[in-house]
KOLBA-81826 format. One line per 8 residues: number of its first residue (from 0); their letters; for each residue x, y, z of N, C-alpha, C. Coordinates in Angstrom, 3 decimals, decimal comma, always signed. Atoms other than C-alpha are relative to their C-alpha. Layout:
NUM> A> X/Y/Z/X/Y/Z/X/Y/Z; ...
END
This chain:
0> MSDTKNIL> +1,427/+0,145/+0,227/+9,809/+10,009/+23,635/-0,497/+0,992/-1,043; +0,471/-0,987/+0,965/+9,437/+13,176/+21,562/+0,321/-0,423/-1,432; -0,309/+0,507/+1,341/+11,159/+11,489/+18,573/-1,095/-0,953/-0,470; +1,071/+0,933/+0,333/+8,536/+8,733/+18,661/-1,272/+0,760/-0,336; +1,190/-0,817/+0,241/+5,779/+11,327/+18,860/+0,106/+0,700/-1,354; -0,201/-0,678/+1,281/+7,259/+13,234/+15,899/-0,142/-0,970/-1,170; +0,109/+1,004/+1,056/+7,554/+10,062/+13,809/-1,462/-0,383/-0,207; +1,408/+0,355/+0,082/+3,957/+9,106/+14,610/-0,798/+1,123/-0,646
8> QSAIEVNK> +0,695/-1,152/+0,573/+2,716/+12,615/+13,804/+0,292/+0,103/-1,492; -0,392/-0,052/+1,408/+4,651/+12,549/+10,525/-0,728/-1,078/-0,803; +0,692/+1,095/+0,686/+3,136/+9,163/+9,575/-1,481/+0,320/-0,174; +1,414/-0,383/+0,077/-0,368/+10,456/+10,335/-0,201/+1,053/-1,083; +0,094/-1,048/+1,019/+0,231/+13,533/+8,176/+0,182/-0,574/-1,402; -0,226/+0,628/+1,310/+1,599/+11,437/+5,296/-1,234/-0,799/-0,403; +1,195/+0,782/+0,317/-1,407/+9,094/+5,501/-1,155/+0,893/-0,434; +1,060/-0,943/+0,380/-3,782/+12,072/+5,345/+0,215/+0,479/-1,428
16> IVYDRLQT> -0,325/-0,448/+1,359/-2,015/+13,336/+2,219/-0,283/-1,118/-1,004; +0,206/+1,138/+0,903/-2,097/+9,860/+0,649/-1,490/-0,240/-0,225; +1,443/+0,210/+0,158/-5,824/+9,391/+1,335/-0,626/+1,120/-0,823; +0,491/-1,116/+0,823/-6,479/+12,857/-0,123/+0,346/-0,228/-1,468; -0,421/+0,249/+1,387/-4,499/+11,959/-3,247/-0,771/-1,161/-0,621; +0,742/+1,163/+0,492/-6,325/+8,638/-3,563/-1,497/+0,277/-0,102; +1,412/-0,389/-0,023/-9,671/+10,373/-3,023/-0,882/-1,155/+0,477; +0,772/+1,087/-0,598/-10,909/+7,556/-0,833/+0,045/+0,130/+1,518
24> KESKIHNF> +0,072/-0,025/-1,461/-11,692/+6,870/+2,804/+0,665/-1,245/+0,586; -0,628/+1,121/-0,715/-9,953/+4,665/+5,336/-0,916/-1,213/+0,056; +0,954/+1,108/-0,137/-13,112/+2,583/+5,724/-0,048/-0,868/-1,260; -0,011/+0,787/+1,246/-13,004/+1,532/+2,045/+1,215/-0,919/-0,048; -1,225/+0,799/-0,014/-9,417/+0,344/+2,410/-0,123/-1,111/+1,045; +0,195/+0,977/-1,078/-10,273/-1,401/+5,685/-0,875/-1,167/-0,485; +0,917/+1,038/+0,487/-13,203/-3,288/+4,114/+0,638/-0,841/-1,102; -0,691/+0,693/+1,084/-11,160/-4,158/+1,032/+1,017/-0,989/+0,569
32> CQKWQITE> -1,035/+0,855/-0,597/-8,310/-5,553/+3,153/-0,606/-1,192/+0,729; +0,656/+1,115/-0,688/-10,657/-7,637/+5,280/-0,521/-1,028/-0,998; +0,542/+0,895/+1,027/-12,303/-9,091/+2,165/+1,081/-0,919/-0,565; -1,068/+0,753/+0,657/-8,967/-10,213/+0,714/+1,025/-0,584/+0,976; -0,908/+0,527/-1,025/-7,314/-11,280/+4,011/+1,376/+0,671/-0,066; -1,232/-0,789/+0,022/-4,730/-8,518/+3,703/+0,249/+0,492/+1,416; -0,325/-0,423/-1,362/-2,996/-7,914/+7,028/+0,750/+1,329/+0,021; -0,707/-1,281/+0,090/-0,949/-4,948/+5,821/-0,053/+0,485/-1,445
40> LSVFGSIL> +0,022/-0,621/+1,321/-1,414/-2,578/+2,879/+0,775/+1,304/+0,093; -0,852/-1,189/+0,013/+1,190/+0,059/+2,086/+0,054/+0,566/-1,408; -0,266/-0,629/+1,291/+1,887/+2,519/-0,697/+1,477/+0,336/-0,066; -1,380/-0,426/+0,210/+5,268/+3,339/-2,186/+0,065/+0,663/-1,365; -0,165/-0,612/+1,317/+6,613/+5,203/-5,168/-0,463/+1,441/-0,058; +0,269/-1,421/+0,265/+5,418/+8,467/-6,673/-1,090/+0,597/+0,870; +1,073/-0,559/-0,828/+2,328/+8,817/-4,471/+0,548/+0,675/+1,256; -0,623/-0,580/-1,192/+4,699/+9,699/-1,633/+0,889/+1,194/-0,340
48> TDKFNQNS> -0,860/-1,106/+0,431/+6,403/+12,433/-3,652/-0,816/+1,099/-0,667; +0,632/-1,112/+0,716/+5,626/+15,746/-5,305/-0,187/-0,310/-1,481; +0,129/+0,380/+1,412/+5,880/+13,958/-8,671/-1,349/-0,644/-0,316; +1,301/+0,636/+0,199/+2,453/+12,343/-8,159/-0,950/+0,975/-0,685; +0,949/-0,856/+0,717/-0,124/+13,695/-10,623/-1,188/-0,822/-0,486; +1,222/+0,659/+0,473/-3,405/+12,839/-12,373/+0,274/-1,262/-0,805; -0,324/+1,143/+0,853/-1,666/+10,373/-14,682/+0,804/-1,086/+0,714; -0,824/+0,957/-0,744/+0,325/+8,574/-11,979/-0,803/-1,238/+0,387
56> DVDILVQF> +0,624/+1,200/-0,540/-0,427/+5,000/-11,062/+0,303/-0,050/+1,491; -0,221/+0,162/-1,434/-0,466/+3,804/-7,465/+0,696/-1,339/+0,218; -0,754/+1,210/-0,320/+2,110/+1,293/-6,235/-0,405/-0,479/+1,386; +0,534/+0,572/-1,236/+0,693/-0,997/-3,546/+0,812/-1,223/+0,403; -0,702/+1,134/-0,593/+2,517/-3,425/-1,268/-0,965/-0,669/+0,976; +0,946/+0,695/-0,873/+0,354/-6,079/+0,399/+0,648/-1,198/+0,674; -0,387/+1,207/-0,735/+0,929/-8,725/+3,019/-1,291/-0,712/+0,369; +1,208/+0,778/-0,239/-1,627/-11,498/+3,339/+0,092/-0,773/+1,311
64> APEARISL> +0,061/+0,852/-1,186/-2,763/-13,459/+6,373/+0,635/-1,345/-0,346; -0,667/+1,282/+0,270/-0,808/-16,725/+6,731/-0,935/-1,058/-0,594; +0,945/+1,009/+0,495/-3,951/-18,760/+6,029/-0,590/+0,348/-1,370; +0,543/-0,421/+1,301/-4,811/-16,802/+2,861/+0,633/-0,813/-1,131; -0,465/+0,725/+1,186/-4,526/-18,743/-0,383/-0,316/+0,872/-1,212; +0,201/-0,976/+1,067/-4,095/-16,061/-3,027/+0,676/-0,493/-1,277; -0,525/+0,438/+1,296/-3,672/-17,092/-6,658/+0,358/+1,224/-0,851; -0,286/-1,095/+0,930/-2,401/-15,020/-9,574/-1,295/+0,629/-0,494
72> FDLENIES> +1,314/-0,503/+0,395/-6,035/-14,697/-10,636/-0,541/+0,949/+1,076; +0,423/-0,864/-1,107/-6,828/-13,263/-7,184/+0,753/+1,324/-0,025; -0,792/-1,232/+0,061/-3,978/-10,766/-7,527/-0,508/+0,927/-1,097; +0,578/-0,811/+1,076/-5,466/-9,593/-10,828/-1,306/+0,638/+0,458; +1,257/-0,544/-0,517/-8,852/-9,175/-9,134/+0,247/+1,085/+1,041; -0,368/-1,007/-0,999/-7,243/-7,283/-6,256/+0,398/+1,291/-0,701; -0,422/-1,169/+0,771/-5,576/-4,943/-8,747/-1,193/+0,690/-0,651; +1,182/-0,565/+0,664/-8,850/-4,461/-10,639/-0,895/+0,741/+0,987
80> ELKIIFGR> +0,835/-0,655/-1,013/-10,793/-3,648/-7,472/+0,631/+1,297/+0,492; -0,674/-1,221/-0,450/-8,177/-1,157/-6,311/-0,039/+1,074/-1,082; +0,090/-0,946/+1,114/-8,226/+0,450/-9,750/-1,351/+0,720/+0,032; +1,332/-0,597/-0,110/-11,960/+1,030/-9,302/-0,070/+0,923/+1,214; +0,037/-0,806/-1,227/-11,554/+2,305/-5,730/+0,752/+1,313/-0,185; -0,842/-1,188/+0,136/-8,771/+4,743/-6,683/-0,261/+0,786/-1,281; +0,264/-0,678/+1,262/-9,948/+5,585/-10,192/+1,251/+0,257/-0,822; -1,260/-0,119/+0,752/-6,464/+5,076/-11,623/+0,698/-1,350/-0,025
88> DVDVVSKK> -0,746/+1,252/+0,093/-4,014/+2,347/-12,606/+0,707/-0,310/+1,318; -0,592/+0,474/-1,250/-2,595/+0,279/-9,766/+0,956/-1,149/-0,314; -0,924/+1,133/+0,047/+0,412/-2,014/-9,452/+0,078/-0,580/+1,404; -0,008/+0,669/-1,304/+0,191/-4,538/-6,616/+1,133/-1,012/+0,036; -1,043/+1,001/-0,228/+3,153/-6,494/-5,281/-0,141/-0,537/+1,419; +0,068/+0,619/-1,312/+3,303/-8,898/-2,393/+1,277/+0,314/+0,784; -1,147/-0,305/-0,856/+5,555/-7,980/+0,513/+0,946/-1,194/+0,066; -0,818/+1,216/-0,054/+6,742/-11,578/+0,674/+0,886/-0,114/-1,239
96> AIQCSRNW> -0,782/+0,063/+1,241/+7,848/-11,442/-2,981/+1,135/+1,014/+0,021; -1,043/-1,031/-0,070/+9,767/-8,214/-2,361/+1,066/-0,410/+1,010; -0,960/+0,430/-1,014/+11,375/-9,583/+0,812/+0,908/-1,116/-0,516; -0,783/+1,109/+0,562/+12,558/-12,622/-1,178/+0,745/+0,382/-1,277; -0,605/-0,433/+1,261/+13,714/-10,594/-4,177/+1,522/-0,002/+0,084; -1,464/-0,023/+0,055/+17,330/-11,046/-5,215/+0,518/+1,391/-0,363; -0,383/-1,368/+0,333/+17,337/-7,431/-6,400/-0,031/+0,823/+1,289; -0,048/-0,643/-1,319/+18,482/-5,901/-3,104/-0,263/+1,502/-0,084
104> IRRQNILG> +0,253/-1,443/+0,134/+18,296/-2,327/-4,428/-1,504/+0,253/-0,049; +1,465/-0,136/+0,085/+14,631/-2,695/-5,391/-0,632/-0,329/+1,349; +0,529/+0,421/-1,302/+13,923/-4,534/-2,132/+0,172/+1,106/+1,034; -0,293/-1,052/-0,975/+15,593/-1,812/-0,060/-0,825/+1,259/-0,277; +0,763/-1,200/+0,351/+13,887/+1,028/-1,962/-1,472/-0,131/+0,363; +1,427/+0,185/-0,271/+10,398/-0,424/-1,659/-0,266/-0,135/+1,491; +0,251/+0,225/-1,427/+10,582/-1,690/+1,921/+0,394/+1,204/+0,847; -0,453/-1,166/-0,754/+12,447/+1,409/+3,078/-0,885/+1,219/-0,130
112> SAQVLYVT> +0,819/-1,192/+0,215/+9,954/+3,880/+1,665/-1,495/-0,245/+0,180; +1,430/+0,319/-0,063/+6,609/+2,063/+1,976/-0,664/+0,649/+1,213; +0,791/-0,649/-1,047/+3,983/+3,933/+3,988/-1,242/-0,855/+0,252; +1,118/+0,882/-0,353/+1,496/+1,686/+5,805/-1,294/+0,810/+0,095; +1,330/-0,609/-0,084/-2,153/+2,639/+5,259/-0,953/-0,839/+0,837; +0,873/+0,908/-0,739/-3,739/-0,420/+6,844/+0,842/-1,115/+0,593; -0,633/+1,149/-0,640/-2,540/-2,997/+9,320/-0,992/-0,557/+1,013; +0,886/+0,602/-0,997/-4,509/-5,497/+11,395/+0,627/+0,188/+1,367
120> R> -0,487/-0,225/-1,364/-4,239/-4,951/+15,090/-0,175/-1,230/+0,845
END
């Protein structure tokens, strides 16, 4: 049980650091995700490392509700809105696209390191 508690505590601490780096609040992410029918939003890449700086972009992994009908145009709008929220460049990829990727190294790196910031309950 203590391992589970340590993992949970670690995830909470990482999320606090990520929100500080993004200079935003959980409520903004929550509202954004509800608007776009996002059931899970995670970050991956440099934001989770000491290499993150003022010039870094933010890598976002999203999973949509099964009933969501998201077009490429919608994905561009999602990216644009997140860019405004975070005040920096953003790259958004769909979790489904990564899970189906034939590049197993990229798939493993992204899915293995992604830190969930929002998930529907």
